[in-house]
C-alpha positions in Angstrom: -9.3 18.9 15.3 -11.1 16.9 13.3 -9.4 13.5 12.1 -8.3 14.2 8.4 -10.6 12.5 6.3 -9.1 9.2 4.9 -9.0 8.8 0.7 -11.1 6.3 -1.4 -9.5 4.5 -3.7 -10.8 2.3 -6.3 -8.2 -0.5 -7.2 -9.0 -2.5 -10.5 -6.8 -5.7 -10.0 -7.3 -9.9 -10.7 -6.9 -11.7 -6.7 -4.3 -13.2 -8.8 -2.6 -13.9 -5.3 -5.1 -16.4 -4.2 -4.5 -18.6 -7.9 -1.2 -18.1 -8.8 0.6 -17.8 -5.5 4.0 -16.8 -6.7 2.5 -13.7 -6.8 0.5 -13.6 -3.5 3.4 -11.1 -2.2 2.9 -8.7 -5.0 -1.3 -8.8 -4.1 0.2 -8.0 -0.4 1.4 -5.2 -1.2 -1.4 -3.4 -2.6 -4.0 -4.4 0.6 -0.8 -2.5 2.4 -3.2 1.0 1.5 -6.2 -0.2 3.2 -4.3 1.2 6.7 -4.3 4.3 4.9 -7.0 4.6 2.7 -11.1 3.2 2.5 -9.8 0.9 -0.7 -12.7 -0.5 -2.6 -11.6 -3.6 -5.5 -13.3 -4.3 -8.6 -11.8 -8.0 -10.2 -14.1 -7.9 -13.4 -13.4 -6.9 -16.7 -16.3 -3.7 -17.1 -17.2 0.0 -17.7 -16.4 2.3 -14.8 -19.3 4.4 -15.2 -20.6 0.7 -14.2 -18.7 -0.1 -11.5 -18.6 2.9 -10.4 -22.6 2.1 -9.7 -22.4 -1.8 -8.7 -19.8 -0.2 -5.9 -21.8 2.6 -4.3 -18.6 4.9 -4.2 -17.6 7.4 -6.0 -13.0 7.5 -5.2 -11.3 10.1 -5.2 -8.7 8.3 -7.2 -8.5 5.4 -9.4 -6.3 2.8 -9.9 -5.4 0.2 -12.8 -3.2 -2.5 -12.2 -0.7 -4.0 -14.5 -2.3 -4.4 -18.0 0.7 -6.6 -19.0 0.7 -10.6 -19.8 -2.5 -11.1 -21.4 -5.0 -9.7 -18.0 -3.3 -12.2 -15.5 -3.2 -8.9 -12.8 -5.6 -6.5 -13.8 -9.5 -6.1 -15.8 -10.1 -5.0 -18.9 -11.9 -1.6 -18.2 -13.0 0.4 -21.0 -14.2 4.0 -20.1 -11.6 5.6 -18.0 -10.4 8.6 -20.3 -13.7 9.6 -20.6 -14.5 9.3 -16.5 -13.8 13.0 -14.3 -12.0 10.8 -12.1 -7.7 11.1 -11.2 -6.8 8.1 -12.3 -2.7 5.3 -12.5 -1.7 2.6 -13.7 0.8 0.5 -12.1 3.9 -0.9 -14.3 5.5 -4.0 -13.6 8.2 -5.0 -16.7 8.5 -2.3 -18.5 9.6 -4.4 -21.6 6.3 -6.1 -22.1 4.7 -4.8 -25.5 6.3 -0.4 -25.0 3.5 0.3 -27.9 0.7 -1.0 -26.8 1.2 0.5 -23.4 2.0 3.8 -24.6 -1.8 3.6 -26.5 -3.1 3.1 -22.9 -1.1 5.4 -21.6 -2.1 7.9 -23.8 -6.0 7.0 -24.4 -7.2 6.1 -21.4 -5.9 10.0 -20.0 -3.8 8.2 -17.5 -2.6 10.9 -14.8 0.3 9.5 -13.0 2.3 6.0 -14.1 3.3 4.0 -10.2 6.3 2.1 -11.4 7.9 -0.8 -9.7 11.6 0.3 -11.8 12.7 4.5 -12.2 15.7 3.8 -14.4 14.2 1.3 -16.9 10.8 3.2 -17.3 13.2 6.7 -17.9 15.0 4.4 -20.5 12.0 3.3 -21.9 9.3 5.6 -21.3 10.9 9.4 -21.3 8.0 11.3 -22.3 6.3 9.9 -19.6 8.7 11.5 -16.8 6.6 13.7 -15.5 3.8 11.2 -15.0 5.8 8.6 -13.2 5.4 7.4 -8.9 8.2 5.3 -8.7 7.0 2.7 -5.8 9.9 -0.2 -5.6 8.6 -3.7 -4.4 8.7 -4.0 -0.4 8.6 -6.8 1.8 6.2 -8.2 3.7 7.6 -8.7 7.4 5.8 -11.4 8.6 6.9 -13.3 5.9 10.7 -12.1 5.1 11.9 -12.5 8.5 14.5 -13.5 10.5 12.9 -17.4 10.9 15.9 -17.9 13.5 16.4 -21.6 11.4 20.2 -23.1 11.0 22.4 -22.0 8.8 22.9 -24.5 6.5 23.2 -23.1 3.1 26.4 -21.3 2.4 25.5 -20.5 -1.2 21.8 -20.2 -2.2 21.3 -19.1 -6.1 16.9 -18.9 -6.9 14.7 -18.1 -9.6 15.7 -17.6 -13.8 19.1 -18.8 -15.6 18.9 -19.0 -19.4 18.9 -23.0 -19.1 15.0 -22.9 -16.8 13.0 -25.2 -17.4 10.3 -23.3 -16.7 10.5 -19.8 -18.9 13.7 -20.1 -21.0 14.5 -17.3 -20.5 17.9 -16.4 -23.5 21.0 -17.0 -22.5 22.9 -14.0 -21.4 19.6 -12.5 -20.0 20.6 -12.6 -16.8 24.5 -13.3 -17.0 25.7 -12.4 -13.9 23.0 -15.6 -12.3 24.3 -17.7 -15.0 28.1 -17.0 -13.7 27.3 -17.9 -10.5 26.2 -20.9 -11.6 29.1 -21.9 -13.5 31.7 -20.6 -10.9 30.1 -22.1 -7.8 27.8 -25.2 -8.4 30.1 -27.7 -7.2 31.8 -25.2 -4.6 30.7 -27.1 -1.5 27.8 -26.2 0.3 26.3 -24.1 -2.6 22.4 -25.3 -3.7 20.5 -23.7 -6.9 16.8 -23.5 -7.3 15.0 -23.1 -10.2 12.1 -20.7 -11.2 8.8 -22.1 -9.8 7.0 -20.8 -12.5 4.5 -17.3 -13.0 1.6 -19.5 -12.7 2.2 -22.5 -9.9 -0.4 -22.9 -8.0 2.2 -25.3 -5.4 3.2 -23.4 -2.5 6.9 -25.0 -3.0 9.5 -22.3 -3.0 7.2 -19.4 -2.9 6.1 -16.8 0.2 7.1 -18.6 3.3 8.4 -21.5 1.7 10.9 -19.1 0.0 11.5 -17.2 3.1 12.5 -19.8 4.9 14.6 -20.8 2.2 16.1 -17.5 2.2 16.8 -18.0 6.1 18.7 -21.0 6.5 21.2 -19.4 3.8 24.7 -17.9 4.8 24.7 -16.1 1.3 22.4 -15.5 -1.3 23.3 -14.3 -5.0 20.8 -12.4 -7.4 21.2 -9.4 -9.8 18.4 -7.1 -12.1 19.5 -9.3 -15.2 19.8 -7.4 -18.7 17.0 -4.9 -17.8 18.6 -4.0 -14.8 15.0 -4.5 -12.4 15.0 -3.7 -9.1 13.7 -7.1 -9.0 12.0 -8.8 -5.3 15.2 -10.6 -4.4 16.9 -7.4 -3.6 14.8 -7.5 -0.7 13.5 -10.4 0.5 17.3 -11.8 0.7 18.4 -9.1 3.2 14.5 -9.1 4.4 15.4 -12.5 5.8 18.9 -12.3 7.5 20.9 -13.2 4.7 24.2 -11.7 3.5 23.0 -10.5 0.0 25.6 -11.0 -3.6 24.4 -8.8 -5.9 25.6 -6.8 -9.5 24.0 -3.7 -8.5 21.7 -1.2 -10.8 21.1 2.4 -10.5 17.9 1.4 -8.8 19.1 -0.2 -6.0 21.7 1.9 -5.4 19.2 5.1 -5.8 17.8 3.2 -2.9 20.4 3.0 -0.8 21.7 -0.2 -1.1 25.5 0.5 -0.3 28.6 -1.7 -1.2 30.1 -3.2 2.5 27.4 -1.4 4.6 24.2 -3.0 4.1 24.6 -5.4 0.9 27.7 -6.7 -1.2 28.3 -5.2 -4.8 30.2 -7.7 -7.1 30.1 -8.5 -10.7 30.9 -11.8 -12.9 35.2 -11.2 -12.3 35.2 -10.8 -8.2 31.5 -12.6 -7.3 33.8 -16.1 -6.5 37.0 -13.8 -4.8 34.0 -12.2 -2.6 31.5 -15.1 -1.9 34.9 -17.1 -0.6 35.8 -14.1 1.5 32.8 -13.1 2.9 31.3 -17.2 3.2 35.2 -17.2 5.8 34.9 -14.6 7.6 31.6 -14.3 9.8 32.4 -11.7 11.5 32.0 -9.1 8.4 29.0 -11.3 6.9 27.2 -10.9 10.0 27.8 -7.5 10.4 26.7 -6.7 6.9 23.8 -9.2 6.8 22.2 -7.8 10.3 23.0 -4.2 8.3 21.4 -5.4 5.6 18.0 -7.1 8.0 17.6 -3.6 9.6 17.5 -0.9 6.0 14.5 -3.1 4.9 12.5 -3.5 7.7 13.2 0.1 8.6 12.5 1.5 4.6 11.8 -1.6 2.3 8.4 -2.7 4.0 4.7 -2.9 2.4 4.2 -0.3 5.0 6.6 1.8 4.6 6.0 1.7 0.5 2.0 2.3 1.1 2.9 5.4 2.7 4.9 6.5 -0.2 1.9 5.0 -2.4 -0.4 7.3 -0.5 1.5 10.6 -0.4 2.1 10.7 -4.9 -1.5 10.5 -4.5 -2.6 13.1 -2.3 -0.2 15.3 -3.4 -1.2 14.8 -6.8 -4.6 15.9 -5.9 -3.6 18.5 -3.5 -1.7 20.0 -6.6 -4.5 19.5 -9.0 -7.3 21.3 -6.8 -4.9 24.3 -6.4 -4.9 24.6 -10.1 -8.5 24.2 -10.7 
């Protein structure tokens, strides 16, 4: 029996992780597709017909990475509406310029929309529900792992809080994180590291350094903010064998996060009580920590996510072929 031919996928994406180190892991997630497909990359603005001529390959599928934030992630591409090749796009922040996104979906005749969120996406773009393919964030297991470092931080909070000098998110956007800082900021063993900035070129507190800081902590806090996103930190902290105390959201629960089993669900009213309980109860803390670690490294690695990505594309192509 002849081996199954790999899909040829053209990905329209800038190598943003090479310059802006905070986003290196997002790029590595896409690179994982190379395990299961022939992947071709294009990072310059241009017309899709010209691009295909230049790469010398006719792809089975075209993936245009996220168009948000002024072309930070992906080049501007023309001609997508006219080309007779199935195509999809990638969406990270559903709150970014909704009208612009809608026009992009329609004007470019996008077939599939891969989004890192499910419920927030459907809330904003319900009319595109049939095109949605949910592909949440995932971890690079070579980075987010047990580094076997001394657990010398009791409580750790990292990321955006409303008075953060880097990007000044409005007060209330990350209410849970604000309360963590307010209620535990003076507690013994508590540490807070501010967001390094999305355009940082420094390795400080990103990638391996960020993962090692997670690995040093017994307990880590996060939330998806007012938009209830399943942000990277939900996966990264357990992936570094650290107990996650977090405000849950529908996406996270649907992905298999279970309170008291692989993370600890809490809110602004009980976060202090639960933090103190699990800080003192090492056996319980380690049990949930170990479960969370196994859960991440089995179901939420870049490899697992790449398989999902390819399956979505293959299923769509098969359905399209059967109709034609």
